[in-house]
Structures are given as C-alpha cells and as structure tokens.
Backbone as CSV, one residue per row, in Angstrom:
resi,resn,N_x,N_y,N_z,CA_x,CA_y,CA_z,C_x,C_y,C_z
1,LYS,250.576,119.090,182.991,250.641,120.547,182.924,251.215,120.154,181.220
2,SER,250.752,120.425,180.651,251.604,121.101,178.617,253.047,121.645,178.946
3,LEU,253.960,121.643,178.203,254.981,121.818,177.863,255.996,121.487,176.565
4,PRO,255.994,122.717,176.230,255.631,124.302,176.102,253.913,124.188,176.546
5,PHE,253.546,125.190,177.164,252.492,126.201,177.686,251.922,125.764,176.815
6,ALA,250.650,124.807,176.465,249.059,125.037,176.508,249.784,123.358,174.657
7,GLU,251.311,123.767,174.507,251.218,122.750,173.868,250.164,121.101,173.546
8,LEU,249.512,120.928,172.240,249.317,119.731,171.798,249.554,118.580,171.356
9,GLU,250.601,118.573,171.006,251.106,117.650,170.224,251.382,116.806,170.443
10,GLU,251.419,115.418,171.768,250.941,114.492,172.830,250.194,114.940,174.039
11,ASN,249.004,115.687,173.434,248.026,115.887,174.087,246.457,116.172,173.770
12,THR,246.597,114.917,172.900,244.595,114.747,172.090,243.769,114.465,173.189
13,THR,243.057,113.871,172.327,242.005,113.010,173.156,241.992,111.749,173.078
14,TRP,242.568,111.277,171.666,243.537,109.453,172.314,244.695,109.199,173.202
15,ASP,245.525,110.929,173.344,246.507,110.703,173.846,245.972,110.603,175.493
16,LEU,245.822,110.838,175.481,244.658,110.974,177.168,243.991,110.003,177.980
17,VAL,242.773,109.023,176.446,242.726,108.427,176.625,243.363,106.950,177.339
18,ALA,244.346,106.741,175.947,245.837,105.940,176.405,246.339,106.330,177.812
19,ASP,246.676,107.289,178.488,246.897,107.643,179.479,246.267,107.288,181.041
20,PHE,244.773,107.355,179.920,243.642,106.874,181.190,243.775,105.072,181.733
21,GLU,244.230,104.659,180.639,244.475,103.325,180.582,245.894,102.362,181.303
22,LYS,247.192,103.270,180.794,248.104,103.245,181.932,248.022,103.593,182.771
23,VAL,246.793,104.392,183.317,246.542,104.192,184.895,246.242,103.558,185.273
24,ARG,244.665,102.475,185.309,243.871,101.746,185.812,244.844,99.980,185.421
25,GLU,245.963,100.243,184.514,247.215,98.515,184.269,248.390,99.163,185.216
26,HIS,249.048,100.396,186.014,249.295,100.207,186.770,248.953,100.183,188.474
27,LEU,247.280,100.282,188.121,246.422,100.573,189.871,246.243,98.939,189.892
28,GLY,246.500,98.175,188.802,245.953,96.598,188.571,244.512,97.095,188.401
29,ILE,243.864,97.445,188.142,242.375,97.690,187.987,241.439,96.785,186.676
30,GLU,240.677,95.585,187.515,240.627,95.115,186.349,239.745,95.636,185.536
31,LYS,238.598,96.040,185.578,237.842,96.927,185.877,237.051,97.713,186.112
32,TRP,236.707,99.459,186.526,236.735,100.227,186.674,235.027,101.129,186.591
33,GLN,234.822,102.578,187.027,233.368,103.439,187.400,234.307,104.481,186.132
34,VAL,233.928,105.504,185.609,234.637,106.435,184.653,233.690,107.203,185.003
35,PHE,234.279,108.658,185.495,233.389,109.441,184.997,233.877,110.509,185.404
36,GLY,232.980,111.256,184.656,233.107,112.689,183.977,232.059,113.815,183.902
37,GLY,233.438,114.617,184.164,232.095,116.486,183.704,232.761,117.105,182.650
38,SER,231.091,117.936,181.919,231.986,118.835,180.950,233.715,118.013,179.895
39,TRP,234.042,118.432,179.751,234.992,118.179,178.591,235.159,116.399,178.695
40,GLY,235.281,116.110,180.597,235.994,115.214,181.154,234.496,113.936,180.759
41,SER,232.967,114.302,180.623,232.529,113.738,180.160,232.638,113.064,178.654
42,THR,233.562,113.952,177.529,233.481,113.892,176.459,234.720,112.436,176.856
43,LEU,235.981,112.569,177.397,236.595,112.290,177.702,236.992,110.181,177.730
44,GLY,235.813,111.341,179.312,235.181,109.074,180.116,233.839,108.490,178.941
45,LEU,233.658,109.544,177.945,232.620,108.826,176.847,233.960,108.146,176.149
46,THR,234.428,108.501,175.257,235.292,107.945,175.115,236.481,107.036,175.202
47,TYR,236.882,106.878,176.474,237.565,105.721,176.982,236.975,104.734,177.023
48,ALA,235.289,105.134,177.682,234.356,103.170,177.439,233.957,102.989,176.100
49,ILE,234.028,104.103,175.229,233.820,103.550,173.633,234.381,102.472,173.307
50,THR,236.149,102.721,173.359,237.255,103.099,173.677,237.746,100.860,173.580
51,HIS,237.324,101.258,175.626,237.123,100.078,175.885,236.161,99.977,177.474
52,PRO,235.207,99.610,176.406,233.801,99.155,176.801,233.835,97.617,177.421
53,GLU,235.133,97.005,177.991,235.779,95.582,178.178,235.784,96.310,179.680
54,ARG,237.081,97.430,180.211,237.493,97.507,180.971,236.405,98.927,181.740
55,THR,235.008,99.552,181.409,234.637,99.939,182.217,232.671,99.805,182.537
56,THR,232.529,99.649,183.261,231.320,99.135,184.512,230.562,99.879,183.806
57,GLU,230.963,101.072,184.078,229.710,102.162,184.511,230.178,103.215,183.578
58,LEU,228.612,104.231,183.205,229.347,105.100,183.494,228.467,106.097,184.302
59,VAL,229.150,107.276,184.237,228.733,108.416,185.235,228.921,110.008,184.779
60,LEU,227.847,110.709,183.494,228.264,111.584,183.405,227.828,113.235,183.514
61,ARG,228.372,114.351,183.469,227.655,115.164,184.402,228.071,116.292,183.581
62,GLY,227.417,117.555,183.317,227.264,118.552,182.216,227.948,117.797,180.989
63,ILE,226.769,117.644,180.161,227.608,116.875,179.069,228.668,118.117,178.440
64,PHE,229.657,117.898,177.237,229.997,118.786,176.306,230.524,117.652,175.047
65,LEU,230.420,117.393,174.256,230.931,117.142,173.201,231.445,117.077,171.728
66,LEU,232.064,118.284,172.485,232.979,119.324,171.405,232.034,120.045,170.056
67,ARG,230.651,119.665,169.554,230.112,119.643,168.869,230.140,120.881,168.490
68,LYS,230.081,121.493,166.881,231.001,122.851,166.717,229.460,124.033,167.827
69,LYS,228.380,123.584,167.949,227.639,124.461,168.130,227.577,124.631,169.575
70,GLU,228.306,123.763,170.340,228.804,124.231,171.083,230.454,124.848,171.688
71,LEU,231.366,124.519,170.509,232.800,125.193,169.918,232.272,126.264,169.883
72,ASP,231.620,127.236,169.640,230.389,128.356,169.220,230.678,128.880,170.222
73,PHE,229.605,128.004,170.960,228.624,129.157,172.395,229.783,129.839,173.098
74,PHE,230.778,128.742,173.671,231.990,128.762,174.651,232.659,129.829,174.123
75,TYR,233.214,129.414,172.465,234.604,129.995,172.590,235.206,130.953,171.131
76,GLU,233.922,131.265,170.634,233.814,131.568,169.017,232.950,133.323,169.499
77,GLY,232.252,133.486,170.368,231.517,134.703,170.798,230.232,134.654,170.190
78,LYS,229.360,132.561,170.232,228.301,132.770,169.752,227.298,132.539,170.472
79,GLY,227.787,132.711,172.214,227.051,132.469,173.266,227.137,133.403,175.213
80,THR,228.385,132.571,175.413,228.632,133.013,176.661,229.418,134.165,176.455
81,ASN,229.441,135.287,175.769,230.340,136.911,175.723,228.827,137.818,175.553
82,PHE,227.659,136.989,175.508,226.251,137.916,176.078,225.784,137.178,177.863
83,LEU,226.767,136.635,177.764,226.081,136.057,178.834,226.680,136.413,180.284
84,PHE,227.943,136.421,180.171,229.445,137.064,180.772,230.320,137.710,180.084
85,PRO,229.378,139.097,179.636,230.521,139.933,179.470,231.906,140.268,179.841
86,GLU,232.132,140.494,180.857,233.335,140.923,181.524,234.364,139.889,181.707
87,GLN,233.564,138.451,182.118,234.810,137.966,181.914,234.642,136.994,180.524
88,TRP,234.455,136.929,179.509,234.413,137.046,178.081,235.547,137.743,177.637
89,GLU,235.647,139.153,177.867,237.039,140.808,177.723,237.676,139.966,178.057
90,ALA,238.033,139.544,180.046,239.436,138.582,180.073,239.819,137.514,179.718
91,TYR,238.468,136.817,179.043,239.511,135.262,178.469,239.278,135.985,176.486
92,VAL,239.338,136.851,176.113,240.034,137.288,174.430,240.601,137.872,174.982
93,ASP,240.785,139.542,176.140,242.099,139.965,176.035,243.401,138.759,176.169
94,ALA,242.864,138.038,177.058,244.013,136.046,177.149,245.386,136.246,176.081
95,ILE,243.545,135.489,174.702,244.463,134.771,173.681,244.879,135.454,172.721
96,PRO,246.452,135.189,173.209,248.354,135.999,171.957,247.373,136.609,170.595
97,GLU,247.468,137.649,169.793,247.760,137.743,168.553,247.628,136.501,167.445
98,ALA,247.114,136.212,166.722,247.808,135.037,165.128,248.493,135.595,164.823
C-alpha cells in the first residue's frame, strides 16, 4: 500500500519489476512463469524483457500497454464515460481538484 496515499515516488514500473526480482531471489526460484492481467500484463512484459534469463513463459490476459489511446479511453473520458456513465461520475467525483 502506497504511503502516503497514491505516492508514486518509489512505486514506478521499474521499482515494481525490481520488487518482483527480490521476491524471486528471496524464494530461491531460479526461473519462473510470469502471469499478468491488465496493468499486470504490462508489469509482466516489462519483467520478462528486463529479466529474460529468469522468465520461462509469459501468460498475459487483458493486455494493457499504457498507450496514449488506452489511457485516454480509461482515464480521460474518451470512451469509458460513454460505456459506464454512472461509474464514470463516481470515478471523477473521487478525484481531488488540482
């Protein structure tokens, strides 16, 4: 859990990939299958690219690659708001004013 809430200072993609590697080493696993869904597919793919010698297979579902059009669709009101208008309003209402 990020502290303070939503802090990204040491919670980047690269920090998370490094955390996965620390877990693998701690558990004494030489190589492993990497599985990820949605945002986890991006992390899994990044881990596999960074540590190909430690990755035996990749299982990715609901692939989300952080492309601008994906971010716009999900977070900028260019798609999701039309599909789920009530949920979109709740999402937007929870975001503090800048």
